[in-house]
NUMI-224142 format. One record per residue (C-alpha): residue number from 1; chain; x negated, y negated, z negated. Coordinates in pm, 1 decimal. Each point is the difference from the previous one (the first is absolute). Example, Ala and Ser with C-alpha at 12.3 -4.5 7.8 and 13.67 -1.06 7.14 Angstrom:
# residues 2
1, A, -1230.0, 450.0, -780.0
2, A, -137.0, -344.0, 66.0
# end
This chain:
# residues 239
1, A, -6578.8, -10261.5, -9729.4
2, A, -348.4, -90.2, -119.5
3, A, -321.0, 204.0, -7.5
4, A, 79.2, 131.7, -349.4
5, A, 297.0, 198.0, 131.7
6, A, -203.6, 183.7, 261.3
7, A, -252.3, 283.1, -35.7
8, A, -271.4, -88.0, -252.4
9, A, -315.4, 200.2, -75.1
10, A, -110.1, -0.2, -362.7
11, A, -370.1, 60.8, -65.1
12, A, -194.0, 46.6, -323.1
13, A, -334.2, 137.1, -118.1
14, A, -111.1, 115.7, -342.8
15, A, -374.4, -25.9, -29.3
16, A, -317.8, 36.6, -204.5
17, A, -34.0, -372.2, -71.9
18, A, 99.2, -359.6, 67.3
19, A, -261.5, -111.3, 255.3
20, A, 127.9, 88.2, 348.0
21, A, -353.9, 3.5, 138.8
22, A, -118.0, 282.2, -225.2
23, A, 307.4, 175.5, -144.1
24, A, 112.5, 328.6, 154.2
25, A, 341.9, 137.3, 83.1
26, A, 141.7, 251.5, -247.8
27, A, 364.6, 16.9, 109.3
28, A, 190.9, -172.6, 277.0
29, A, 356.1, -24.8, 125.7
30, A, 177.0, -134.4, 306.9
31, A, 377.3, -11.4, -43.4
32, A, 244.6, -77.8, 279.9
33, A, 294.8, -198.4, -136.8
34, A, 323.7, -122.5, 153.5
35, A, 268.9, -179.7, -195.8
36, A, -203.5, 41.0, -315.6
37, A, 0.9, 381.1, 21.0
38, A, -293.0, 223.7, 97.8
39, A, 47.5, 195.7, 319.7
40, A, -351.8, 136.8, 41.6
41, A, -316.4, 37.5, -202.9
42, A, -369.1, 86.7, 35.6
43, A, -209.3, 57.8, -312.9
44, A, -366.0, 87.8, -49.7
45, A, -229.6, 112.6, -281.2
46, A, -365.5, -67.5, 78.9
47, A, -322.6, 126.6, -151.2
48, A, -168.1, -340.6, -40.2
49, A, -362.5, 128.2, -5.1
50, A, -77.4, -213.4, -307.7
51, A, 110.4, 40.2, -362.9
52, A, 328.3, -166.3, -87.5
53, A, -62.7, -235.6, -295.2
54, A, 202.5, 55.5, -313.3
55, A, 171.1, -338.2, 30.3
56, A, 121.2, 90.3, 349.6
57, A, 126.1, 339.5, -122.5
58, A, 188.3, -184.1, -273.9
59, A, 180.6, -204.5, 266.4
60, A, 103.7, 263.7, 253.0
61, A, -47.2, 325.2, -191.7
62, A, -207.2, 181.0, 265.7
63, A, -288.3, 177.3, -171.2
64, A, -326.4, 102.1, 161.6
65, A, 109.4, 363.1, -25.9
66, A, 322.2, -65.8, 186.3
67, A, -167.3, -218.0, 262.9
68, A, -254.4, 274.6, 67.2
69, A, 286.0, 200.0, 153.0
70, A, 72.3, -282.2, 243.9
71, A, -87.5, -10.7, 365.2
72, A, -324.6, -153.4, 130.0
73, A, 30.0, -375.0, -28.2
74, A, -121.1, -48.8, 358.0
75, A, 297.2, 198.7, 131.8
76, A, 242.5, -181.6, -229.2
77, A, -117.9, -348.2, 102.3
78, A, 15.5, 95.8, 368.1
79, A, 356.3, 131.7, -32.1
80, A, 124.2, -300.6, -198.1
81, A, -139.4, -234.7, 263.8
82, A, 164.6, 196.1, 280.8
83, A, 338.0, -1.6, -176.2
84, A, -9.5, -375.0, -65.7
85, A, -114.2, -81.3, 352.6
86, A, 276.7, 213.9, 149.3
87, A, 257.3, -202.4, -191.8
88, A, -157.1, -330.3, 100.9
89, A, -3.0, 108.7, 363.3
90, A, 371.4, 78.0, -32.3
91, A, 63.0, -349.8, -137.6
92, A, 67.9, 91.7, -362.6
93, A, -162.7, -210.8, -273.5
94, A, -212.1, 151.4, -274.0
95, A, 106.6, -116.7, -345.7
96, A, -269.5, 8.9, -268.1
97, A, -8.9, -173.7, -335.5
98, A, -327.4, -195.6, -6.0
99, A, -71.9, 117.9, 352.3
100, A, -344.6, -160.9, 5.8
101, A, -114.4, 262.4, -250.1
102, A, 148.8, 313.8, 155.1
103, A, -74.1, -82.1, 362.9
104, A, -349.3, -127.6, -76.3
105, A, -78.5, 315.5, -197.1
106, A, 126.5, 216.3, 285.5
107, A, -213.0, -202.0, 243.1
108, A, -304.9, 54.3, -222.4
109, A, 64.5, 375.1, -11.2
110, A, 24.5, 14.9, 377.9
111, A, -326.7, -187.8, 32.4
112, A, -172.2, 210.2, -267.2
113, A, 81.4, 320.3, 186.9
114, A, -78.5, -127.0, 348.5
115, A, 363.8, 7.2, 110.3
116, A, 174.6, -236.1, 239.9
117, A, 126.2, -317.7, -161.6
118, A, 365.2, -100.2, -7.8
119, A, -69.8, -261.1, 266.9
120, A, -166.9, 255.0, 226.3
121, A, 296.8, 233.4, -38.5
122, A, 226.6, -290.0, 93.9
123, A, -201.2, -66.9, 314.0
124, A, -128.3, -329.7, -135.3
125, A, 344.6, -129.7, -93.9
126, A, 41.9, -171.4, -339.0
127, A, 61.1, 223.1, -300.7
128, A, 366.9, -33.9, -80.8
129, A, 261.7, -111.4, -44.3
130, A, -41.7, 30.0, -376.3
131, A, 249.3, -100.4, -268.1
132, A, -151.6, -61.3, -343.8
133, A, 260.2, -73.4, -271.7
134, A, -279.7, -107.7, -235.2
135, A, -114.9, -276.0, 233.7
136, A, 352.0, -104.5, 98.2
137, A, 128.0, -13.3, -358.3
138, A, -290.6, -219.8, -111.6
139, A, 71.8, -239.5, 287.2
140, A, 379.0, -31.8, -24.5
141, A, 22.4, 1.0, -381.6
142, A, -334.8, -157.9, -78.6
143, A, 74.1, -138.9, -345.2
144, A, 177.1, 298.7, -154.3
145, A, -170.5, 99.9, -322.8
146, A, -102.2, 353.2, -82.7
147, A, -196.8, 278.0, 159.1
148, A, 6.8, 83.1, 371.3
149, A, -68.6, 372.2, -30.9
150, A, 221.8, 230.0, 203.9
151, A, 180.6, 108.2, -317.7
152, A, 61.1, -359.9, -108.1
153, A, 122.9, -107.8, 342.6
154, A, 227.9, 304.3, 18.0
155, A, 155.7, -127.5, -322.0
156, A, 39.2, -349.5, 143.6
157, A, 180.4, 130.0, 309.3
158, A, 200.5, 272.9, -169.9
159, A, -182.1, 292.0, 164.7
160, A, -12.1, 323.8, -198.5
161, A, -352.3, 140.1, -21.6
162, A, -55.3, 288.8, -238.2
163, A, -327.8, 153.3, 124.7
164, A, -246.3, -287.9, 14.7
165, A, -339.9, 84.5, 151.0
166, A, 130.0, 305.5, 183.5
167, A, -75.3, -79.9, 362.5
168, A, 333.2, 108.2, 148.7
169, A, 201.6, -177.5, -268.5
170, A, -206.8, -317.8, 31.4
171, A, 32.8, -1.1, 379.5
172, A, 379.3, 33.5, -23.3
173, A, 21.2, -263.7, -273.6
174, A, -201.4, -243.2, 214.1
175, A, 249.3, 38.7, 284.2
176, A, 296.6, -47.1, -230.5
177, A, -155.7, -312.7, -150.1
178, A, -62.0, -135.0, 350.3
179, A, 365.9, 55.1, 85.7
180, A, 123.9, -158.5, -323.0
181, A, -233.4, -293.6, 48.6
182, A, 129.4, -54.1, 353.4
183, A, 358.8, 10.5, -123.6
184, A, -74.7, -265.4, -264.6
185, A, -212.9, -221.8, 223.5
186, A, 184.9, -21.1, 328.5
187, A, -272.6, -212.7, 158.1
188, A, -223.1, 307.0, -24.3
189, A, 263.2, 235.9, 137.9
190, A, 53.8, -227.1, 299.9
191, A, -358.2, 13.2, 120.8
192, A, -115.1, 224.3, 281.2
193, A, -247.3, 259.8, -123.0
194, A, -311.1, -148.3, 159.2
195, A, 100.8, -348.5, -113.3
196, A, 29.6, 136.7, -354.0
197, A, -334.5, 176.5, 38.4
198, A, -173.8, -322.2, 102.4
199, A, 164.1, -198.0, -280.4
200, A, -137.9, 253.1, -247.6
201, A, -349.4, -58.0, 139.0
202, A, 38.3, -367.0, -90.4
203, A, 171.4, 62.4, -332.8
204, A, -272.1, 239.7, -112.8
205, A, -279.4, -236.1, 106.0
206, A, 167.4, -287.5, -187.6
207, A, 35.8, 209.3, -315.6
208, A, -363.1, 115.1, 20.4
209, A, -127.1, -356.3, 38.6
210, A, 206.1, -117.0, -297.9
211, A, -114.7, 292.7, -214.7
212, A, -362.8, -54.4, 95.7
213, A, 26.0, -367.9, -94.8
214, A, 157.6, 93.2, -333.8
215, A, -277.7, 249.3, -79.5
216, A, -265.1, -259.1, 79.5
217, A, 169.5, -259.6, -219.4
218, A, 15.5, 254.0, -282.4
219, A, -372.3, 61.3, -8.0
220, A, -83.3, 237.8, 285.2
221, A, -160.1, -242.6, 247.5
222, A, -105.9, 269.0, 246.7
223, A, 336.4, 180.1, 10.3
224, A, 107.0, 109.2, 347.9
225, A, 349.1, 133.0, 71.9
226, A, 36.2, 163.3, 341.2
227, A, 301.1, -151.6, 174.0
228, A, 8.8, 252.3, 285.3
229, A, 329.5, 182.1, 51.9
230, A, 104.7, 272.7, 74.8
231, A, -357.8, 126.6, 44.1
232, A, -306.6, -110.9, -191.3
233, A, -354.3, 74.9, 111.9
234, A, 20.4, 338.4, 169.3
235, A, -364.2, 98.5, -46.6
236, A, -14.9, 237.3, -295.5
237, A, -249.4, -61.1, -276.0
238, A, -254.7, 275.0, -61.7
239, A, 91.9, 226.5, -287.4
# end
């Protein structure tokens, strides 16, 4: 049948910023999907403990006043981690668009609050399997022109997505893109989940190396692009 026709777990965060080491969770969603349709959902609103910048509010629409009514971010991060780990232990993959951002940010939150890491919760097992449509799409359709945002890729694969930057909608859209991508690229659909996971490690590292080389050629000689996937440096920056 292929992994894309089994249970898939969509995951998305909306945050205070774009650096996963320092940004904080504002909203989060984990959506259980089978056959492209949601069958279960967990959603969180967190009080991020830092002001939400105006540019972030403009993206996801969560104001500081609304976030103040959220739950303590420590509790939210702990619960998200437990939900994801439970699905991984059951053998279900977590689908996240640009997973290296969302999972790295979650890892930083866990570290910041002195909570057990994803690896510790998994008993030392690898974090995964993870399916990242962003990474897969860049690898299998490398030379396609245009943006690679979730909205743009939804358009490419014919996935309806009317509530961009709402965590639950983005999580569901990521799963639907993953399914559509697997249907179009049968070589992806035919892989076992851990084989696909490991291929994404290589694909992401290759992209990062190419992008780093391009930046250096274009006048940023010290540019460094982290090629780690699905988790970047777990140690949270101070701030």
